[in-house]
C-alpha positions in Angstrom: -21.9 -28.4 -1.4 -23.8 -28.3 1.8 -27.4 -29.2 2.3 -29.9 -26.4 3.0 -31.1 -26.1 6.6 -34.5 -27.6 7.1 -36.9 -25.9 9.5 -37.4 -28.2 12.5 -41.0 -27.0 12.9 -41.9 -27.8 9.3 -40.0 -31.1 9.4 -41.5 -32.3 12.6 -44.9 -30.7 12.2 -44.4 -29.2 15.6 -46.8 -26.6 16.9 -45.4 -23.4 18.5 -47.3 -22.7 21.7 -46.6 -20.0 24.3 -47.4 -22.5 27.1 -44.6 -24.9 26.0 -41.9 -23.4 28.2 -39.2 -26.0 27.8 -39.3 -25.7 24.0 -39.3 -21.9 24.1 -36.4 -21.8 26.6 -34.2 -23.7 24.0 -34.7 -20.7 21.7 -33.5 -18.1 24.2 -29.9 -17.2 24.5 -28.0 -16.9 27.8 -28.5 -13.1 27.7 -32.3 -13.7 27.5 -32.6 -12.8 23.8 -34.6 -14.6 21.2 -32.1 -16.5 19.0 -31.8 -15.7 15.3 -33.1 -17.6 12.4 -29.7 -18.8 11.6 -29.2 -20.3 15.0 -32.7 -21.7 15.4 -32.8 -23.0 11.8 -36.4 -21.9 11.6 -38.1 -20.6 8.4 -39.3 -17.0 8.4 -42.9 -18.0 9.1 -42.0 -20.1 12.2 -39.4 -17.6 13.4 -42.2 -15.0 13.6 -44.5 -17.4 15.4 -41.6 -18.4 17.8 -40.9 -14.8 18.6 -44.5 -14.1 19.2 -44.8 -17.1 21.5 -41.8 -16.0 23.5 -43.2 -12.5 23.9 -46.5 -13.9 25.1 -44.8 -16.3 27.6 -42.7 -13.4 28.9 -45.8 -11.2 29.3 -47.5 -14.0 31.3 -44.3 -14.5 33.4 -43.7 -18.0 32.1 -40.3 -16.8 30.8 -38.0 -14.1 32.2 -37.3 -10.8 30.4 -33.8 -10.1 31.8 -30.7 -12.2 32.2 -30.3 -11.1 35.8 -33.4 -13.1 36.6 -32.0 -16.1 34.7 -28.8 -15.9 36.8 -30.7 -15.6 40.1 -33.0 -18.5 39.4 -30.4 -20.7 37.8 -32.2 -21.2 34.5 -35.2 -20.7 32.3 -38.4 -22.6 32.7 -40.1 -24.4 35.5 -38.9 -23.8 39.1 -37.9 -26.7 41.3 -40.9 -26.1 43.6 -43.4 -27.0 40.8 -41.6 -30.2 39.8 
């Protein structure tokens, strides 16, 4: 018998914020899609919040929409010029 998956956001009392680009980029696949609940292990409430935060970050150009932008820049998140 396996243990049920525990939501990392419930367990760690983490807040989902659209400005937290490194955290959001971990929940985006290499094709630029938002990962599923099964892969992110988030509960339904936090998966909805996570998807909304990714959409807001994309709208504000904090995250890319398309995978071609990911391939050209070499990743998701902060650029080297801002570090």
